[in-house]
TORTI-770225 format. One line per 10 residues: number of its first residue (from 1); their letters; for each residue x, y, z of N, C-alpha, C, O. Coordinates in steps of 0.2 Angstrom, whole numbers. Example, Ala and Ser with C-alpha at 12.3 -4.5 7.8 and 13.67 -1.06 7.14 Angstrom:
% residues 2
1) AS) 66,-28,39,62,-22,39,66,-16,39,71,-17,42  64,-11,35,68,-5,36,64,0,39,67,6,40
This chain:
% residues 86
1) MTSFKEKTDH) 4,-34,-66,0,-28,-67,3,-25,-73,9,-25,-75  -3,-22,-76,-2,-17,-82,-3,-9,-80,-1,-5,-83  -7,-9,-75,-7,0,-73,-7,0,-66,-8,-5,-62  -7,6,-65,-6,8,-58,-10,15,-58,-9,20,-62  -14,15,-53,-18,22,-52,-20,24,-45,-22,19,-41  -20,28,-42,-21,31,-35,-27,32,-34,-30,37,-37  -31,27,-29,-39,28,-29,-41,35,-27,-37,38,-24  -46,36,-28,-50,42,-24,-54,39,-18,-55,33,-17  -55,45,-13,-57,43,-9,-64,39,-9,-66,35,-5  -68,39,-14,-74,36,-15,-74,29,-19,-79,27,-21
11) QVAHINGGYF) -68,26,-21,-68,20,-24,-67,14,-19,-66,15,-14  -69,9,-22,-68,4,-19,-64,0,-23,-65,0,-29  -58,-3,-20,-54,-6,-25,-48,-7,-20,-47,-4,-14  -43,-12,-21,-38,-13,-16,-34,-8,-15,-34,-3,-18  -30,-9,-12,-26,-2,-8,-18,-4,-8,-17,-10,-9  -14,1,-8,-8,-1,-8,-6,1,-1,-7,6,2  -3,-5,3,-1,-6,9,6,-1,12,8,0,18  8,1,5,15,3,9,22,0,7,28,3,6  21,-6,8,28,-10,7,30,-11,-1,26,-14,-5  36,-8,-3,39,-11,-9,46,-13,-8,50,-11,-3
21) VLDRRIGAYL) 48,-19,-13,53,-22,-12,56,-19,-20,53,-21,-25  61,-15,-21,65,-12,-26,72,-14,-28,76,-16,-24  73,-13,-34,78,-13,-36,82,-7,-37,80,-2,-38  88,-8,-37,93,-2,-37,93,1,-42,95,7,-42  89,-1,-47,88,2,-54,83,7,-54,82,11,-59  78,6,-48,73,12,-48,76,19,-50,73,24,-52  81,21,-48,84,27,-49,81,29,-57,80,35,-58  81,24,-62,82,27,-68,73,31,-69,72,35,-73  70,28,-64,61,30,-66,60,37,-60,54,40,-60  65,39,-57,64,43,-52,67,50,-56,73,50,-57
31) TDDACVFEQA) 65,57,-58,65,62,-61,70,67,-57,76,68,-58  67,70,-52,70,75,-48,66,75,-41,61,71,-41  69,78,-35,67,76,-30,59,79,-29,57,78,-23  54,82,-34,49,83,-34,44,78,-38,39,79,-40  48,72,-39,45,67,-42,40,63,-37,43,62,-32  32,60,-38,30,58,-34,29,50,-38,26,48,-43  33,47,-31,34,39,-34,27,35,-35,27,30,-39  21,39,-33,14,34,-35,12,37,-42,7,36,-44  15,41,-45,12,44,-50,16,42,-56,15,36,-58  20,45,-59,23,44,-65,28,37,-65,28,32,-69
41) PLGRLAEEGQ) 31,36,-60,38,30,-58,32,23,-58,34,18,-61  28,23,-55,24,18,-54,20,17,-59,18,11,-61  17,21,-63,13,20,-70,18,18,-75,16,14,-79  24,20,-74,28,18,-80,31,11,-79,32,8,-84  31,10,-74,33,2,-71,28,-3,-73,30,-8,-77  22,-2,-70,17,-5,-72,16,-6,-80,18,-12,-81  15,-1,-85,15,-1,-93,21,-5,-93,19,-8,-98  27,-6,-92,32,-10,-93,32,-17,-91,37,-21,-92  27,-18,-88,26,-26,-84,31,-27,-78,33,-33,-76  34,-21,-75,39,-22,-71,36,-23,-62,40,-23,-58
51) IAAYLHPGFW) 30,-24,-61,26,-22,-55,22,-30,-53,18,-32,-57  23,-32,-50,18,-39,-47,16,-35,-39,20,-31,-37  10,-37,-37,7,-37,-32,5,-43,-28,2,-47,-31  5,-43,-21,3,-48,-17,-4,-46,-15,-4,-41,-11  -11,-49,-16,-17,-46,-14,-17,-49,-6,-18,-56,-6  -18,-47,-1,-19,-49,6,-27,-50,5,-31,-46,3  -28,-57,8,-36,-58,8,-38,-56,16,-44,-55,17  -35,-56,21,-36,-53,27,-37,-47,30,-36,-42,26  -38,-46,36,-38,-42,40,-32,-36,38,-26,-38,38  -35,-31,37,-29,-25,36,-33,-18,40,-39,-16,39
61) QCMDTYREQQ) -28,-16,43,-31,-7,46,-24,-4,46,-19,-7,48  -25,2,43,-18,6,45,-18,9,51,-23,7,55  -13,12,54,-11,14,61,-7,21,60,-1,23,62  -11,25,57,-7,31,56,-9,37,61,-5,42,62  -15,36,63,-17,41,68,-18,38,75,-17,32,76  -19,42,80,-22,40,87,-26,36,88,-26,32,92  -32,38,84,-39,35,83,-37,30,82,-39,25,86  -34,28,76,-33,20,74,-30,16,78,-31,10,78  -24,20,82,-21,15,86,-25,13,92,-25,7,94  -30,18,94,-35,16,99,-40,11,97,-41,6,101
71) LLAGLWNSGK) -42,12,92,-46,5,88,-44,-1,88,-48,-5,89  -37,-3,85,-33,-7,84,-32,-10,92,-32,-16,92  -30,-6,98,-29,-7,103,-35,-10,107,-34,-13,112  -40,-8,105,-47,-10,108,-49,-18,106,-51,-23,109  -46,-17,98,-49,-25,96,-44,-30,101,-47,-35,103  -37,-28,103,-35,-32,105,-34,-34,112,-32,-39,114  -37,-30,115,-38,-29,123,-46,-33,123,-46,-38,128  -50,-32,119,-55,-37,120,-56,-43,117,-61,-46,117  -50,-47,114,-49,-51,112,-50,-53,106,-48,-59,104  -54,-49,101,-57,-49,95,-52,-47,90,-54,-45,85
81) APWKVW) -46,-49,91,-42,-44,86,-43,-50,79,-42,-56,81  -44,-48,74,-44,-53,67,-38,-55,66,-37,-60,63  -32,-51,67,-25,-55,65,-22,-59,70,-17,-63,68  -24,-59,77,-22,-65,81,-25,-72,80,-30,-74,80  -19,-76,78,-22,-83,74,-19,-89,80,-19,-95,79  -16,-84,86,-13,-90,90,-17,-90,98,-15,-95,101
């Protein structure tokens, strides 16, 4: 990966699911308490070739809100949960 940029609400692109595995040396990329990880640190890491990504080809849905939890519970209860493979 050679670049990292937060997508806007109107872009169709891969998204960051929010999971990172970091080396303890990540501290060298963090400037202060106001540092936004998804901006300068990830951009710099990408430019330096220090980022790899796994592109998940299957179903993904965040569950950050009650509405999303209800959506996922409905899929599960209906027997149509795309993540249930057993």
